BADREN-393658 format. One line per 3 residues: number of its first residue (from 1); their letters; for each residue y, x, z of N, C-alpha, C. Coordinates in steps of 0.2 Angstrom, whole numbers. Layout:
BEGIN
NUM	a	Y,X,Z,Y,X,Z,Y,X,Z | ...
This chain:
BEGIN
1	mkk	9,-73,-58,5,-70,-53,-3,-73,-53 | -4,-78,-57,-10,-80,-58,-15,-75,-61 | -12,-71,-65,-16,-65,-68,-18,-61,-63
4	flv	-14,-59,-58,-16,-55,-52,-22,-58,-48 | -22,-65,-47,-27,-68,-43,-33,-68,-46 | -33,-69,-53,-39,-69,-57,-42,-63,-57
7	svg	-38,-57,-58,-41,-51,-59,-44,-48,-52 | -41,-50,-47,-43,-48,-40,-49,-52,-38 | -49,-58,-40,-55,-62,-39,-61,-60,-42
10	llg	-61,-56,-47,-67,-53,-50,-71,-49,-45 | -67,-46,-40,-71,-41,-36,-75,-46,-31 | -72,-51,-29,-76,-56,-25,-83,-58,-29
13	mml	-82,-60,-35,-87,-62,-39,-93,-56,-40 | -90,-50,-41,-95,-44,-41,-99,-44,-35 | -95,-44,-29,-99,-44,-22,-104,-49,-21
16	lst	-103,-55,-24,-108,-60,-23,-113,-60,-28 | -112,-57,-34,-117,-57,-39,-123,-52,-39 | -122,-48,-34,-127,-42,-33,-132,-44,-28
19	gtv	-131,-49,-24,-136,-50,-18,-134,-55,-14 | -138,-58,-10,-137,-63,-5,-133,-60,1 | -127,-63,3,-124,-61,9,-127,-63,15
22	tgy	-129,-58,19,-132,-59,26,-128,-55,31 | -124,-58,35,-120,-54,40,-115,-49,36 | -113,-51,30,-108,-47,27,-111,-41,23
25	atd	-117,-40,24,-120,-35,19,-122,-38,13 | -121,-35,7,-121,-38,1,-128,-36,-3 | -132,-32,-1,-138,-31,-3,-142,-27,1
28	dsa	-149,-26,0,-153,-22,4,-151,-15,6 | -147,-12,2,-145,-5,3,-139,-5,7 | -136,-10,9,-130,-10,13,-131,-7,20
31	sav	-137,-8,22,-138,-5,29,-137,3,29 | -139,6,23,-138,13,23,-131,15,24 | -126,11,21,-119,13,21,-117,12,28
34	atp	-120,8,32,-117,6,39,-120,11,44 | -124,16,42,-126,21,47,-120,25,50 | -120,25,56,-114,29,59,-114,36,58
37	ssa	-109,40,58,-108,47,56,-102,50,60 | -102,56,61,-96,59,64,-91,60,59 | -85,59,60,-80,59,55,-77,65,53
40	tss	-76,70,58,-73,76,57,-76,82,61 | -75,88,59,-78,93,63,-74,94,70 | -76,98,75,-73,99,81,-66,102,80
43	sei	-65,107,75,-59,110,74,-54,105,71 | -57,100,67,-52,96,64,-49,91,69 | -53,90,75,-50,85,80,-44,87,82
46	lka	-43,94,84,-37,97,87,-31,96,82 | -33,97,75,-28,96,70,-26,89,69 | -31,84,69,-29,77,68,-25,74,74
49	vnd	-26,76,80,-22,74,85,-14,75,84 | -13,81,82,-6,83,81,-3,80,74 | -1,74,74,1,71,68,8,69,69
52	epv	12,72,73,19,70,75,23,74,70 | 30,72,69,34,76,65,36,83,67 | 35,87,63,37,94,65,40,97,59
55	ame	44,103,60,48,106,55,42,111,52 | 42,111,45,37,115,42,39,115,34 | 36,120,31,37,121,24,30,123,21
58	vpa	28,119,16,22,121,13,24,126,7 | 20,132,7,22,137,2,21,134,-5 | 25,136,-9,25,135,-16,18,136,-19
61	qga	15,132,-23,8,132,-25,8,136,-32 | 13,139,-34,13,142,-40,14,138,-46 | 14,140,-52,15,136,-58,9,132,-59
64	kpv	10,126,-60,5,121,-62,5,119,-69 | -1,118,-72,0,116,-79,2,109,-79 | 7,107,-84,10,101,-85,4,96,-88
67	eka	3,90,-84,-1,86,-87,1,82,-93 | -3,81,-98,-1,78,-104,0,70,-103 | 4,68,-108,6,61,-108,0,57,-110
70	ata	0,50,-108,-5,46,-110,-4,45,-118 | -10,43,-121,-9,42,-128,-5,37,-130 | -3,37,-136,2,32,-139,-1,25,-138
73	tsr	-7,24,-139,-11,18,-139,-15,18,-132 | -12,15,-127,-15,15,-120,-22,12,-120 | -27,14,-117,-33,12,-116,-33,5,-112
76	aey	-37,0,-114,-37,-7,-111,-37,-7,-104 | -42,-3,-101,-43,-3,-94,-37,-1,-90 | -33,4,-93,-27,6,-90,-22,1,-90
79	vtm	-21,-2,-96,-16,-7,-96,-17,-13,-91 | -24,-14,-90,-25,-20,-85,-24,-17,-78 | -26,-11,-76,-25,-9,-70,-17,-8,-68
82	rar	-13,-6,-73,-6,-5,-72,-3,-12,-71 | -5,-17,-75,-3,-24,-74,-4,-27,-68 | -10,-26,-65,-12,-28,-58,-7,-25,-53
85	wrd	-6,-19,-54,-1,-16,-49,6,-19,-49 | 8,-19,-55,15,-22,-56,15,-29,-54 | 10,-33,-55,10,-40,-53,10,-41,-46
88	rli	8,-36,-42,8,-36,-35,15,-35,-33 | 20,-32,-37,26,-31,-35,31,-36,-36 | 30,-39,-42,35,-44,-45,32,-49,-50
91	atk	34,-55,-50,31,-60,-54,33,-59,-61 | 29,-59,-66,31,-59,-73,35,-65,-75 | 32,-71,-73,35,-77,-75,35,-81,-68
94	pdm	40,-80,-64,40,-83,-58,42,-91,-58 | 39,-94,-53,40,-101,-53,46,-103,-49 | 52,-104,-52,58,-104,-48,58,-111,-45
97	sdp	54,-116,-46,54,-122,-43,51,-122,-36 | 48,-116,-35,45,-115,-28,50,-112,-24 | 52,-115,-18,58,-112,-14,57,-105,-11
100	nvk	51,-104,-10,49,-97,-7,49,-92,-12 | 47,-93,-18,48,-88,-23,55,-87,-25 | 59,-93,-25,66,-92,-27,70,-88,-21
103	ayl	68,-89,-15,71,-86,-9,69,-78,-10 | 63,-77,-11,61,-70,-12,65,-66,-17 | 65,-69,-23,69,-66,-29,76,-65,-27
106	tdl	79,-70,-24,86,-70,-22,88,-65,-17 | 83,-64,-12,84,-59,-8,84,-52,-11 | 79,-51,-16,78,-45,-19,85,-43,-23
109	aaq	88,-49,-26,94,-48,-30,100,-46,-26 | 100,-48,-20,105,-47,-15,105,-39,-13 | 98,-37,-12,97,-30,-10,99,-25,-16
112	sqt	97,-27,-22,99,-23,-28,106,-23,-29 | 110,-28,-28,117,-28,-29,120,-24,-24 | 118,-24,-18,121,-19,-13,120,-12,-14
115	lwa	114,-11,-16,112,-4,-18,116,-1,-24 | 117,-6,-29,121,-4,-35,128,-3,-33 | 131,-7,-29,138,-6,-27,139,0,-22
118	tmd	134,3,-19,135,8,-14,132,15,-17 | 129,15,-23,126,21,-26,131,26,-28 | 130,32,-27,134,37,-29,132,39,-36
121	rga	135,38,-41,133,39,-48,137,45,-51 | 141,48,-47,145,54,-50,141,60,-52 | 144,64,-56,141,70,-59,140,75,-53
124	nrs	144,75,-48,144,80,-43,141,78,-37 | 138,73,-37,135,70,-31,130,74,-27 | 130,74,-20,125,78,-16,120,73,-14
127	rlw	121,67,-14,115,62,-12,117,55,-16 | 112,51,-16,112,45,-19,115,39,-15 | 114,38,-9,117,33,-5,118,37,2
130	pkk	122,34,6,124,36,13,118,37,17 | 117,42,21,111,43,25,111,38,31 | 105,35,32,105,31,38,105,35,45
133	ssd	109,33,50,109,37,56,103,38,59 | 98,34,58,91,35,62,87,39,58 | 88,41,52,84,45,48,83,52,49
136	tis	77,55,50,77,62,50,78,65,43 | 77,71,42,78,74,35,73,72,31 | 67,72,33,61,69,29,61,62,28
139	ady	63,58,33,63,51,32,69,49,27 | 74,53,27,79,51,22,76,51,15 | 72,55,13,68,55,7,65,49,5
142	tsm	61,46,10,58,40,10,63,34,9 | 68,35,12,74,30,11,77,30,4 | 78,36,2,81,36,-5,76,33,-10
145	ftn	70,35,-10,65,33,-15,64,25,-14 | 64,23,-8,64,16,-7,69,12,-10 | 75,15,-9,81,12,-13,81,12,-20
148	ikm	78,17,-23,77,18,-30,72,12,-32 | 67,11,-29,62,6,-30,65,-1,-30 | 69,-2,-25,72,-9,-24,77,-10,-30
151	ltl	81,-5,-32,85,-6,-38,81,-7,-44 | 75,-4,-45,71,-5,-50,68,-12,-50 | 67,-15,-45,65,-22,-44,70,-26,-46
154	gyy	77,-24,-45,82,-28,-47,83,-28,-54 | 81,-22,-57,82,-22,-65,77,-26,-68 | 71,-28,-65,66,-32,-68,66,-39,-65
157	npv	71,-40,-61,71,-47,-57,76,-52,-61 | 73,-57,-64,77,-61,-68,83,-65,-65 | 84,-65,-59,89,-68,-55,94,-63,-53
160	sqq	93,-57,-54,97,-51,-52,103,-50,-57 | 109,-48,-54,114,-46,-59,113,-39,-62 | 108,-36,-60,106,-29,-63,100,-30,-68
163	hqn	98,-36,-69,93,-38,-74,94,-35,-81 | 90,-31,-83,90,-28,-90,96,-25,-92 | 100,-22,-87,106,-19,-88,105,-12,-90
166	pev	107,-10,-96,105,-3,-98,108,3,-94 | 114,1,-91,117,6,-86,113,7,-80 | 111,1,-77,106,2,-71,100,6,-73
169	yqa	97,4,-79,91,8,-81,92,15,-81 | 98,17,-84,99,24,-84,100,27,-78 | 104,24,-73,105,26,-66,99,27,-63
172	iid	94,23,-64,87,23,-60,84,30,-63 | 84,31,-69,81,37,-72,84,43,-69 | 91,43,-69,95,49,-67,93,50,-59
175	aid	92,45,-56,91,45,-48,84,49,-47 | 79,47,-51,73,50,-50,73,57,-52 | 77,59,-57,78,66,-59,81,70,-54
178	fme	86,66,-51,90,70,-45,86,71,-39 | 82,67,-37,78,68,-32,72,73,-33 | 70,73,-39,64,78,-40,67,85,-42
181	tak	73,85,-44,76,92,-46,81,94,-41 | 87,91,-40,92,93,-35,89,93,-28 | 85,88,-26,83,87,-19,76,90,-18
184	kyn	73,93,-24,67,97,-23,61,93,-21 | 60,86,-23,54,83,-22,50,84,-28 | 47,90,-27,43,93,-33,36,95,-32
187	gsy	33,92,-27,26,93,-26,24,99,-22 | 28,103,-20,27,109,-16,32,109,-10 | 38,107,-11,43,108,-5,42,103,0
190	stg	43,104,6,44,99,11,47,102,18 | 50,98,22,52,100,28,52,94,33 | 51,94,39,50,89,43,43,86,43
193	nww	42,79,43,36,76,44,32,75,37 | 26,78,37,22,78,31,21,71,28 | 21,66,33,20,59,30,25,57,25
196	dwq	32,59,26,37,56,21,36,59,14 | 33,65,14,32,68,7,25,66,4 | 20,65,8,13,63,5,12,56,4
199	igs	16,52,8,14,45,9,21,41,8 | 26,42,12,32,38,12,35,38,5 | 38,44,3,41,44,-3,36,43,-9
202	aqq	30,46,-8,26,46,-14,24,38,-16 | 23,34,-11,21,27,-13,27,23,-16 | 33,25,-14,39,22,-17,40,24,-24
205	ldd	38,30,-25,39,33,-32,33,30,-36 | 27,29,-33,22,26,-37,24,19,-40 | 26,15,-35,28,8,-37,34,8,-43
208	tli	39,13,-42,44,13,-46,42,15,-53 | 38,20,-54,35,22,-60,30,17,-64 | 27,14,-60,23,8,-62,27,3,-65
211	lly	32,1,-62,37,-4,-64,40,-2,-71 | 42,5,-71,46,7,-77,41,9,-83 | 35,9,-81,30,12,-86,31,10,-93
214	ndl	31,4,-95,31,1,-102,38,3,-105 | 43,3,-102,49,5,-105,50,13,-105 | 48,16,-100,49,24,-100,44,27,-105
217	hrq	38,24,-105,33,27,-109,35,26,-117 | 38,21,-118,40,19,-125,46,24,-127 | 51,24,-122,57,28,-124,57,35,-123
220	dpe	53,38,-118,53,45,-117,47,47,-113 | 41,47,-116,35,48,-113,34,55,-109 | 38,60,-112,38,66,-109,42,66,-102
223	klv	47,62,-101,50,61,-95,46,58,-90 | 42,53,-92,37,50,-88,32,55,-85 | 30,59,-89,25,64,-87,28,69,-82
226	kfv	35,71,-83,38,75,-79,39,71,-72 | 41,65,-72,42,61,-66,35,61,-61 | 29,61,-65,23,60,-61,21,67,-58
229	qpl	23,73,-60,21,79,-58,21,80,-50 | 27,78,-47,27,79,-40,21,76,-36 | 18,70,-39,13,66,-36,6,71,-36
232	lgy	6,75,-41,0,79,-42,0,85,-37 | 5,86,-34,6,91,-28,5,88,-21 | 9,83,-20,9,79,-14,3,75,-13
235	akd	0,72,-18,-6,68,-17,-11,72,-22 | -13,78,-21,-17,81,-25,-24,78,-25 | -26,77,-19,-33,74,-17,-33,70,-11
238	pni	-37,64,-11,-37,60,-5,-38,63,1 | -42,68,1,-44,72,7,-39,76,10 | -34,78,6,-29,84,8,-23,81,12
241	qwp	-23,82,18,-17,80,22,-13,87,25 | -7,87,23,-3,93,25,-2,94,32 | -1,100,35,-1,106,31,-8,108,30
244	ayt	-13,107,35,-20,109,34,-25,105,37 | -24,98,36,-29,94,39,-33,90,34 | -39,87,37,-43,83,32,-41,76,34
247	atg	-39,72,29,-36,65,30,-42,61,32 | -41,56,36,-46,51,38,-42,44,39 | -46,39,39,-44,33,40,-38,31,36
250	anl	-33,28,39,-27,26,35,-24,31,31 | -24,37,33,-20,43,30,-24,44,23 | -31,43,24,-35,45,17,-33,39,12
253	tdi	-33,33,15,-32,27,10,-25,27,7 | -20,29,11,-13,30,9,-12,35,4 | -15,41,5,-15,46,0,-19,44,-7
256	sis	-24,41,-6,-28,38,-11,-24,34,-16 | -19,30,-13,-15,26,-17,-11,30,-22 | -8,35,-20,-4,39,-24,-8,43,-29
259	vla	-14,45,-27,-19,49,-32,-20,44,-38 | -22,38,-36,-23,32,-41,-17,31,-45 | -11,31,-42,-5,29,-46,-4,35,-52
262	sgl	-5,41,-50,-4,46,-55,-9,46,-60 | -15,44,-58,-21,43,-63,-19,38,-68 | -16,32,-66,-15,26,-70,-9,28,-75
265	lle	-4,32,-72,2,34,-76,0,39,-81 | -4,43,-80,-6,48,-85,-13,46,-89 | -16,41,-87,-22,39,-90,-27,45,-89
268	ddk	-28,47,-83,-32,53,-81,-38,50,-78 | -44,50,-81,-50,48,-78,-52,52,-72 | -51,58,-72,-53,62,-66,-49,60,-60
271	rva	-43,59,-61,-39,57,-55,-41,50,-52 | -43,45,-56,-45,39,-54,-52,40,-51 | -56,44,-54,-63,45,-51,-63,48,-44
274	lvq	-58,52,-43,-57,55,-36,-56,50,-31 | -52,45,-33,-51,39,-28,-58,35,-27 | -61,34,-33,-67,30,-32,-72,34,-28
277	qnl	-73,40,-28,-77,44,-24,-76,45,-17 | -69,45,-15,-67,47,-9,-65,41,-4 | -62,36,-7,-60,30,-3,-66,27,1
280	pka	-72,27,-1,-77,25,3,-78,29,10 | -76,35,10,-76,39,16,-73,35,22 | -68,31,21,-64,27,26,-67,21,28
283	mgl	-73,19,24,-76,13,25,-82,13,28 | -85,19,30,-91,19,34,-90,18,41 | -96,18,45,-96,17,52,-96,24,55
286	vta	-92,25,61,-92,31,65,-94,29,72 | -96,34,76,-98,33,83,-93,37,87 | -89,41,84,-84,46,88,-78,47,83
289	kdg	-72,48,86,-66,50,82,-64,45,78 | -61,47,72,-57,42,68,-62,38,64 | -60,31,63,-64,27,59,-66,20,62
292	iya	-70,17,58,-72,10,60,-78,10,64 | -78,6,70,-84,6,74,-87,-1,74 | -94,-1,76,-98,-7,74,-95,-13,78
295	dgs	-91,-12,83,-89,-18,87,-82,-21,84 | -80,-18,79,-74,-20,76,-68,-16,78 | -69,-11,82,-63,-7,84,-61,-2,78
298	fvq	-55,0,78,-53,5,73,-49,11,77 | -51,17,76,-48,22,80,-44,27,75 | -38,29,77,-35,35,73,-32,40,78
301	htf	-31,46,76,-29,51,81,-34,52,86 | -41,52,84,-46,54,88,-48,49,94 | -43,47,97,-45,43,103,-42,36,104
304	fpy	-37,34,100,-33,28,101,-35,22,97 | -35,16,100,-36,10,97,-30,8,93 | -32,7,86,-26,7,81,-27,1,76
307	ngs	-31,-4,78,-32,-9,73,-25,-12,70 | -20,-13,75,-14,-16,73,-9,-12,69 | -10,-5,69,-6,-1,65,-10,3,59
310	ygn	-13,8,61,-17,12,56,-22,8,53 | -26,3,57,-31,-1,54,-28,-6,49 | -22,-9,51,-19,-13,46,-18,-10,40
313	emi	-15,-3,40,-13,0,34,-19,2,30 | -25,4,34,-31,5,30,-33,-1,26 | -33,-7,29,-35,-13,26,-31,-14,19
316	kgi	-25,-13,20,-20,-14,15,-22,-9,9 | -23,-2,11,-25,3,6,-31,1,2 | -36,-1,6,-43,-3,3,-42,-9,-2
319	arv	-38,-13,0,-37,-19,-4,-33,-18,-10 | -28,-14,-10,-24,-12,-16,-28,-8,-21 | -32,-3,-18,-36,1,-23,-41,-3,-26
322	sst	-45,-7,-22,-51,-10,-24,-49,-16,-29 | -43,-19,-28,-41,-25,-32,-38,-22,-39 | -36,-16,-39,-34,-12,-45,-40,-10,-49
325	lvg	-45,-8,-46,-51,-5,-50,-56,-10,-52 | -56,-15,-49,-61,-20,-50,-62,-22,-57 | -69,-22,-59,-70,-23,-66,-70,-17,-71
328	tpw	-68,-12,-68,-67,-6,-73,-73,-1,-71 | -74,5,-75,-79,10,-73,-78,13,-66 | -72,12,-63,-71,15,-57,-71,11,-51
331	ais	-74,5,-52,-74,0,-47,-77,3,-40 | -75,1,-34,-78,3,-28,-85,-1,-28 | -90,2,-26,-97,-1,-26,-97,-6,-20
334	evq	-100,-12,-22,-99,-18,-17,-103,-16,-10 | -108,-12,-10,-111,-10,-4,-107,-7,1 | -102,-4,-1,-97,0,3,-93,-5,8
337	fan	-93,-11,6,-88,-16,9,-91,-19,16 | -98,-18,17,-101,-21,23,-97,-20,29 | -95,-14,31,-92,-12,37,-85,-15,37
340	vfn	-82,-15,31,-75,-17,31,-75,-25,32 | -80,-29,30,-81,-36,32,-81,-37,39 | -85,-33,42,-86,-33,49,-80,-32,53
343	lid	-76,-27,51,-70,-25,54,-65,-31,53 | -65,-34,48,-60,-39,46,-62,-45,51 | -68,-47,52,-70,-52,56,-69,-51,64
346	kgf	-72,-45,66,-72,-44,73,-65,-41,75 | -62,-36,71,-57,-32,73,-50,-35,71 | -50,-41,67,-44,-44,65,-44,-52,67
349	lql	-49,-55,64,-49,-62,65,-50,-64,72 | -54,-60,76,-56,-62,83,-51,-58,87 | -46,-54,85,-42,-51,89,-35,-54,89
352	mvn	-32,-56,84,-26,-59,83,-25,-65,88 | -19,-66,91,-18,-72,95,-12,-76,93 | -13,-82,91,-7,-86,89,-2,-83,84
355	grm	-5,-79,79,-2,-76,74,1,-69,76 | 0,-67,82,2,-61,84,-3,-55,85 | -1,-49,83,-6,-44,84,-4,-40,90
358	psm	-9,-40,95,-8,-38,102,-5,-30,102 | 0,-29,106,3,-22,106,-2,-17,108 | -7,-19,112,-12,-14,115,-16,-11,110
361	vsg	-16,-13,103,-20,-10,98,-15,-8,93 | -9,-7,94,-4,-4,89,-1,3,91 | -4,6,96,-2,12,98,5,14,98
364	rsi	8,20,96,14,22,97,19,18,93 | 17,14,88,21,10,83,26,5,87 | 23,3,93,27,-2,97,33,1,100
367	sra	34,7,100,39,11,103,45,11,99 | 44,10,92,50,11,87,54,5,88 | 61,6,87,66,1,87,65,-4,81
370	pgt	66,-10,82,65,-15,77,70,-13,71 | 76,-10,72,80,-9,67,78,-3,63 | 73,1,65,71,7,61,64,5,58
373	nak	61,0,61,54,-2,59,53,-9,60 | 53,-13,55,53,-21,56,46,-23,59 | 41,-19,58,34,-21,60,33,-19,68
376	tte	38,-19,72,37,-17,79,35,-23,83 | 37,-29,82,36,-34,86,29,-37,85 | 26,-40,89,19,-43,88,19,-48,83
379	let	24,-52,82,24,-57,76,25,-53,70 | 29,-48,69,30,-45,63,24,-41,61 | 21,-38,66,14,-35,65,9,-40,62
382	gke	10,-46,65,5,-52,63,6,-54,56 | 13,-54,54,15,-55,47,12,-50,43 | 12,-44,44,9,-39,40,2,-40,40
385	tla	-1,-41,45,-9,-43,45,-11,-48,41 | -7,-54,41,-8,-59,36,-8,-57,29 | -3,-53,28,-2,-51,21,-8,-46,19
388	nlt	-11,-42,23,-16,-38,22,-23,-42,21 | -24,-47,25,-30,-51,25,-30,-55,19 | -24,-58,17,-24,-62,11,-25,-58,5
391	lia	-23,-51,5,-24,-47,-1,-31,-45,-2 | -35,-44,4,-42,-42,3,-46,-48,3 | -44,-54,4,-48,-59,4,-53,-60,-2
394	dat	-50,-59,-8,-54,-60,-14,-60,-55,-15 | -60,-50,-10,-65,-45,-11,-71,-47,-6 | -70,-52,-2,-75,-54,3,-79,-59,1
397	pat	-85,-60,4,-90,-66,3,-86,-72,4 | -89,-78,1,-85,-84,1,-84,-87,8 | -89,-86,13,-89,-88,19,-83,-84,23
400	lkq	-83,-78,22,-78,-74,26,-71,-75,23 | -70,-76,16,-64,-78,13,-61,-84,16 | -65,-90,16,-63,-96,19,-61,-95,26
403	kiy	-65,-91,30,-63,-90,37,-56,-86,38 | -55,-82,33,-48,-79,33,-43,-84,32 | -44,-88,27,-39,-93,25,-38,-98,31
406	qav	-43,-100,34,-43,-105,39,-39,-101,45 | -40,-95,46,-37,-92,52,-29,-91,51 | -28,-89,44,-21,-89,42,-17,-95,43
409	atw	-20,-101,41,-17,-107,41,-16,-109,49 | -21,-108,53,-21,-110,60,-15,-106,63 | -14,-99,62,-9,-95,65,-2,-98,63
412	vaq	-1,-99,57,5,-102,54,7,-108,58 | 2,-113,59,3,-119,62,5,-118,69 | 1,-113,73,2,-112,80,10,-109,81
415	vge	12,-105,77,19,-102,77,24,-108,76 | 23,-112,71,27,-117,69,34,-115,66 | 39,-118,68,46,-117,66,49,-111,69
418	ryn	46,-108,74,49,-102,78,49,-96,74 | 45,-96,69,45,-90,64,42,-92,57 | 46,-89,52,44,-91,46,40,-85,42
421	fyd	34,-86,41,30,-80,38,31,-79,31 | 35,-84,28,37,-83,21,43,-79,20 | 47,-78,26,53,-74,25,53,-67,24
424	kpr	56,-65,19,56,-58,17,49,-54,16 | 45,-57,12,38,-54,11,39,-47,8 | 34,-43,10,34,-36,8,34,-35,0
427	dya	30,-40,-3,30,-40,-10,28,-46,-13 | 27,-47,-19,25,-54,-22,18,-56,-20 | 14,-51,-20,7,-52,-18,6,-55,-11
430	aln	10,-53,-6,10,-55,0,13,-63,1 | 18,-64,-3,20,-71,-4,15,-75,-7 | 12,-73,-12,7,-78,-16,1,-78,-12
433	glk	-1,-73,-8,-7,-73,-4,-6,-78,2 | -1,-78,5,1,-83,10,0,-90,7 | 3,-91,2,4,-98,-2,-4,-100,-3
436	tal	-8,-95,-6,-15,-97,-8,-19,-99,-1 | -18,-95,4,-22,-96,10,-20,-103,13 | -14,-105,13,-12,-111,16,-14,-117,11
439	hqa	-14,-116,5,-17,-121,0,-24,-122,1 | -28,-117,2,-35,-117,2,-38,-119,9 | -34,-119,14,-37,-120,21,-33,-126,24
442	taq	-36,-130,28,-33,-135,32,-32,-133,39 | -26,-132,41,-25,-129,48,-27,-134,53 | -30,-132,58,-32,-136,64,-26,-136,69
445	kdt	-25,-142,72,-20,-143,77,-22,-139,83 | -18,-134,86,-20,-130,91,-15,-132,97 | -18,-132,103,-15,-134,109,-15,-128,114
448	svr	-17,-122,112,-17,-116,116,-10,-114,119 | -10,-111,125,-4,-109,128,0,-104,123 | 6,-105,122,10,-100,117,14,-96,121
């Protein structure tokens, strides 16, 4: 994981090397970026509000040319970017003397063992795993792709019984093929909630293919290309949100992640450049509708304060993309970050209370049952916030970075033994980020009312 921290840290170095930080602006041109603008047209407002699950089908887009496989000798910058992405998911050389690392890998191993034991690998199967009772038709796709990713993590997890098992590897490959062929996750088909097709399933497939890349590219590069094709339809462009919306805020950053993944997997400069060009749209200031406001507010669905849900997701998306691209020809310009720094300070560090994200800024997400969405409670949303803040910390100026680490350490101390922020981290980067924050900061004893 040291490799990840060093590579991400390059972004922070770049931010500070181009100018003196004053109020989180990184150079004289930063004020131009902070100029408020209207986010969408009036016709798009009506579309953006209606973001609920609906039954729909997107018409087939016709035959698309098959993208070519990456060259036999991968370009260095793509090797680096894929390695950064992979290191976020799992440690290459984990420190098993660290009890939190060991607990994380042990938990992953238990999940992969359960998935392996319950997976239908029969020739005449109609699905891969039993359907969750709470899943809609579209959510079932996200669950299946999540299971495939978790099994893939098991295959690369040194403490898992599935580690480097050829039978498991083949089952993973067959499962992806099954979902893309038999279940029609093909880049054009959809039913139910658009989110499960463009973001939910897509991001799980992103991670799976990044994990598999070295093995699959070496053994069957054409199959790798085949597996990437659905992403070219579901995540064609960061701006395109189905069925006919313009993506804003967290939706834009989430779709950008899959556009970037497809670019890295195919070593397609144009796909990566699309992300570089469009991600900053979510990083500017607005005075109406969706986006970041000067006072640290974040709005999604036109009217609603959403720092705790969509805002959190947007910070995560910006952090994932920027930390992958840093130091490459597609790095996000440092001047674009001024508004994000302000959002982090005013909209997160000054908003969180005792490690908890207030429900009043999490919108409809607080209505979801914890069994269907673990991030429902204020502490769980706070845990997600800590993961996102530590992920983006290396992109921030030194003063804000230390402020983030100090805040994280203080919140952890405030909560104490009543909640373990190390328990079941979403990925290895979240675990390592928390560890780094606590190491770098000295938590102040807090006597506030809990």
